[in-house]
C-alpha positions in Angstrom: -14.9 -13.4 -20.6 -16.6 -10.4 -22.3 -20.0 -9.3 -21.2 -22.3 -11.5 -23.3 -25.4 -9.5 -22.4 -24.5 -5.9 -23.1 -27.4 -3.6 -23.8 -25.5 -0.3 -23.7 -27.1 2.2 -26.0 -30.4 0.3 -26.1 -33.7 1.8 -25.0 -36.0 -0.7 -23.2 -39.7 0.0 -22.5 -41.1 -2.2 -19.8 -44.9 -1.7 -19.4 -46.3 -1.7 -15.9 -42.9 -1.6 -14.3 -43.3 0.6 -11.2 -43.0 -2.4 -8.9 -43.0 -6.2 -8.9 -42.0 -8.4 -11.8 -41.8 -5.5 -14.3 -39.5 -3.6 -11.9 -37.2 -6.6 -11.6 -37.1 -7.1 -15.3 -36.3 -3.4 -15.9 -33.6 -3.5 -13.2 -32.0 -6.5 -14.9 -32.1 -4.7 -18.3 -30.6 -1.5 -16.6 -27.8 -3.6 -15.0 -27.0 -4.8 -18.6 -26.7 -1.2 -19.7 -30.1 -0.4 -21.2 -31.8 2.9 -20.7 -35.1 2.2 -18.9 -38.5 3.6 -19.8 -41.6 2.4 -18.0 -45.2 3.3 -17.7 -48.0 2.8 -15.3 -51.7 3.6 -15.2 -51.5 6.7 -12.8 -49.1 9.3 -11.6 -48.9 7.8 -8.1 -47.6 4.5 -9.4 -45.1 6.2 -11.7 -43.8 8.4 -8.8 -43.5 5.3 -6.7 -41.6 3.6 -9.5 -39.3 6.6 -10.0 -38.4 6.6 -6.3 -37.6 2.8 -6.5 -35.4 3.2 -9.5 -33.6 6.1 -8.0 -33.0 4.1 -4.8 -31.4 1.4 -7.1 -29.2 4.0 -8.8 -31.1 3.7 -12.1 -31.9 6.8 -14.1 -35.3 5.6 -15.4 -37.9 7.5 -17.4 -41.4 7.1 -16.2 -44.7 8.0 -17.9 -48.3 7.8 -17.1 -50.1 5.8 -19.9 -53.1 3.4 -20.1 -51.8 0.6 -22.3 -55.3 -0.2 -23.4 -55.7 3.3 -25.0 -54.3 3.1 -28.5 -54.0 6.9 -28.9 -52.3 7.3 -25.5 -49.9 4.5 -26.4 -49.0 6.1 -29.7 -48.5 9.4 -27.9 -46.3 7.7 -25.3 -44.1 6.1 -28.0 -43.7 9.4 -29.8 -42.8 11.1 -26.6 -40.2 8.4 -25.7 -38.7 8.6 -29.2 -38.4 12.4 -28.9 -37.1 12.5 -25.3 -35.2 9.2 -24.9 -34.7 7.5 -28.2 -36.2 4.8 -30.4 -37.3 1.8 -28.4 -35.1 -1.2 -29.1 -36.7 -3.6 -26.5 -40.3 -3.8 -25.5 -41.4 -5.9 -22.6 -45.1 -6.2 -22.4 -45.4 -6.8 -18.7 -48.5 -4.8 -17.7 -51.3 -7.1 -16.5 -54.2 -7.3 -14.1 -56.2 -10.1 -12.4 -59.6 -9.9 -10.8 -60.1 -12.7 -8.4 -63.9 -13.0 -8.7 -65.8 -16.3 -9.2 -67.1 -16.5 -12.7 -70.7 -16.5 -11.7 -70.2 -13.3 -9.8 -67.9 -11.5 -12.4 -69.5 -8.9 -14.5 -68.9 -8.8 -18.3 -67.2 -5.4 -17.8 -64.7 -6.9 -15.3 -64.0 -9.8 -17.7 -63.5 -7.3 -20.6 -61.1 -5.2 -18.5 -58.8 -8.2 -17.8 -58.9 -9.2 -21.4 -58.2 -5.6 -22.5 -55.1 -5.2 -20.3 -53.7 -8.8 -20.5 -54.4 -9.6 -24.2 -55.2 -6.4 -26.2 -52.6 -4.1 -24.6 -49.6 -6.1 -25.7 -50.9 -5.9 -29.3 -51.5 -2.2 -29.0 -48.0 -1.4 -27.6 -46.3 -3.8 -30.0 -48.0 -2.2 -32.9 -46.9 1.2 -31.7 -43.2 0.3 -31.5 -42.8 -2.0 -34.5 -42.6 0.7 -37.2 -39.5 2.3 -35.7 -38.0 -1.2 -35.0 -38.5 -2.1 -38.7 -36.9 1.2 -39.8 -34.0 0.6 -37.5 -33.6 -3.0 -38.8 -33.9 -4.6 -35.3 -35.8 -4.8 -32.1 -37.0 -7.3 -29.5 -40.6 -7.7 -28.2 -41.0 -9.9 -25.1 -44.5 -10.8 -23.7 -44.8 -11.8 -20.1 -47.5 -14.0 -18.6 -47.7 -15.9 -15.4 -48.2 -19.5 -14.5 -51.7 -18.5 -13.5 -52.6 -18.0 -17.1 -52.2 -21.7 -17.6 -53.7 -23.0 -14.4 -57.5 -22.7 -14.2 -59.0 -21.6 -10.9 -62.6 -20.7 -10.1 -61.8 -17.1 -9.3 -59.6 -16.2 -12.3 -61.8 -17.1 -15.3 -60.9 -14.0 -17.4 -57.2 -14.5 -16.7 -56.9 -18.1 -17.7 -57.6 -18.1 -21.5 -60.4 -20.6 -21.8 -59.2 -23.0 -19.2 -61.3 -21.8 -16.4 -62.7 -24.1 -13.7 -66.3 -23.3 -13.7 -68.0 -23.4 -10.3 -70.8 -21.2 -9.0 
């Protein structure tokens, strides 16, 4: 049977893919033939990711970029388009969690989680959509975990209005 999941010639950007779920997603896309582009928040994580991809035999392209910074994301997408190619697949994987009881969490910590987990997928999607429209195709996949559906007292910002409130 022919390969029903051939991504040869496609460029896939997986945010926050230096390790963990993002790395596993990118590895799967690479195994299907996609060229992998990933980012992380600092150079140390990007270097760690590059070493991990190399160990797997994947020729990935890693960039430092804060996905909550719209100007930085626009610059990243422009750089990727110039150096690698137009992004065909976006996987919004970057995310954070702060395990702090709600009564102890600062508004700044709450806003940081919302910024990374909710606003960043909008920012990155907005940056890649114009080229996808021009090309006539593209896929955007947003990742979340089961924790985003299950309220717990220490993850109020992460759980979209379903927090268990206990001080």
